[in-house]
N, C-alpha and C positions, 0 to 999 in steps of 0.2 A: 346292898343287895336288892332292896326294894326299888331303888332308883334305876338300877340296871333292868329289873323286870318291867318297870313302867316304860322305860325307853324301848325295850325290846318289843313289848306289846304295841307301843305306838308305831314303831317301824313296820310291824306286821300289818297293822290296820292301814297305814299309808300305802304299803305295797298292794294290799287288796283293793284299795281305792284306785290306785293307778291301773291295776289289771282291769277293773270294771270300767274305767274311763276308756281304755283301749278297746274293750269288748263292745261297749255301747257305740263308740266311734266307728268301728269297722262295720257293725251292724247297721248303723245309720247311713254310712256311705254306700253299702251294698244295697240297702233297701230304698235309697234316695228319699228318706224322710227321717225325722228325729225319733230314735228309740231310746228310752230310758228304762233300765232294769230297776224295778222297785225292790226295796228291802224285803218285802213279803215274798216276792218271787225267788230271791236268793235263799231265803229261809226255807221255803217250800222245797227247793232243790236239795238243800242239805239235810233237813229233817222235818218233814211235814207233820209228824206226830206231836212234836214239841210245840209247834205253832198252834195246833188245835187245843193243846192243854193250856196255852197262855191265857185265852179269854176267860175261862172260869176262875183262873187264878187272880186276874187283875180286876175283873168286873165288880166284885162286891165292894171295893174301896171307893170312897167319895161318891157314892150313889150312882155309880156307872159312868161318871164324868171322866174318870181316869182312863176308861177304855175307849169310848167313842171319840171325843175330840182329840185326845192326846196320842194314844197308842195307834189308832187308825191312821192319823196323820204321819206319824213316824214310820209306820209300815208302808205307807204309800210314797214316801220320799225316795228319790233316787239313791240306790245303795252306795254309789261312790261318794256321795256327799255325806252320808251318815258315817261311813268308814273313815272318810277324810277328817271329819270333825272329831271323831273319837281318837284317831291317830294323833292329831295335833294336840288334843287335850292331854293324852298320855305322855307325849314327848315333852310338853311343857311341865307336867307334874314331875317328870323324872330327870329334869335337867339338874346339873350340879349346883350346889350353893355358891353364891358369889363370895370371894374371900373378903374378910373384914379388913379394912385399911386402918392402920394405926393401932391394932390390937395384937398383942403377942400371945401366942398359944403354946 
């Protein structure tokens, strides 16, 4: 059941990454320059309030180093790459176990 859920989430993330690649590609072709939608922009479009609550939640840990270099970098990354990496990770975690050769069950 958990493997199915991980594979499903992985495929949803991969589909979102594909949609964002198409969106950025069409926007880049139409604008005649490279456009990359950041994860922060996508998060603000979905729910800006939760993004504002994230900073006070993360900042106290590790003396503020967890917020500024790490979280800001992830939020500034292209959204399709973050969703693609998460999708690949979840699909790999949810893959079925290899059968054991030579062992009877």
